[in-house]
C-alpha positions as CSV (number, residue, x, y, z in Angstrom):
1,X,194.8,153.1,76.4
2,X,192.4,150.6,78.0
3,X,191.2,153.1,80.5
4,X,190.7,155.7,77.7
5,X,188.6,153.3,75.6
6,X,186.2,152.8,78.5
7,X,185.7,156.6,79.0
8,X,182.1,157.5,78.0
9,X,183.0,160.8,76.3
10,X,185.7,159.3,74.2
11,X,183.4,156.4,73.1
12,X,180.6,158.9,72.3
13,X,183.0,161.2,70.4
14,X,184.2,158.2,68.3
15,X,180.6,157.3,67.6
16,X,179.8,160.8,66.5
17,X,182.9,160.9,64.3
18,X,182.1,157.5,62.6
19,X,178.5,158.6,62.1
20,X,179.6,161.8,60.5
21,X,182.0,160.1,58.1
22,X,179.4,157.4,57.3
23,X,176.8,160.1,56.5
24,X,179.3,162.2,54.4
25,X,180.3,159.2,52.3
26,X,177.0,157.3,52.3
27,X,176.5,157.3,48.6
28,X,180.0,156.0,47.9
29,X,179.5,153.3,50.6
30,X,176.2,152.2,49.0
31,X,177.7,152.2,45.5
32,X,180.7,150.1,46.6
33,X,178.4,147.7,48.4
34,X,176.2,147.3,45.3
35,X,179.3,146.7,43.1
36,X,180.5,144.0,45.5
37,X,177.1,142.4,45.5
38,X,177.1,142.3,41.6
39,X,180.6,140.9,41.5
40,X,179.7,138.2,44.0
41,X,176.6,137.2,41.9
42,X,178.8,137.0,38.8
43,X,181.3,134.8,40.7
44,X,178.5,132.4,41.9
45,X,177.1,132.1,38.4
46,X,180.5,131.4,37.0
47,X,181.2,128.8,39.6
48,X,177.8,127.2,38.9
49,X,178.6,127.0,35.2
50,X,182.0,125.4,36.0
51,X,180.4,122.9,38.3
52,X,177.8,121.9,35.6
53,X,180.6,121.5,33.1
54,X,182.5,119.2,35.5
55,X,179.4,117.2,36.2
56,X,178.7,116.7,32.5
57,X,182.3,115.7,31.9
58,X,182.2,113.2,34.7
59,X,178.9,111.8,33.5
60,X,180.3,111.4,30.0
61,X,183.4,109.7,31.4
62,X,181.2,107.3,33.4
63,X,179.1,106.5,30.4
64,X,182.2,105.8,28.3
65,X,183.6,103.6,31.0
66,X,180.3,101.7,31.2
67,X,180.2,101.1,27.5
68,X,183.7,99.8,27.2
């Protein structure tokens, strides 16, 4: 298997096959990448809101402890 993976024609053939599949499904690949990017942006915004809520709660707790 190692010697086959180093054979230039097999490597070239695999490259052609991968290129063909990528070209054939390029629209689906782009769409799924865009969906993943949107989901990651939503996740980051949600985590930022959660962090801001935690920071506000911690500040309120510190203010309450300072007044008591």
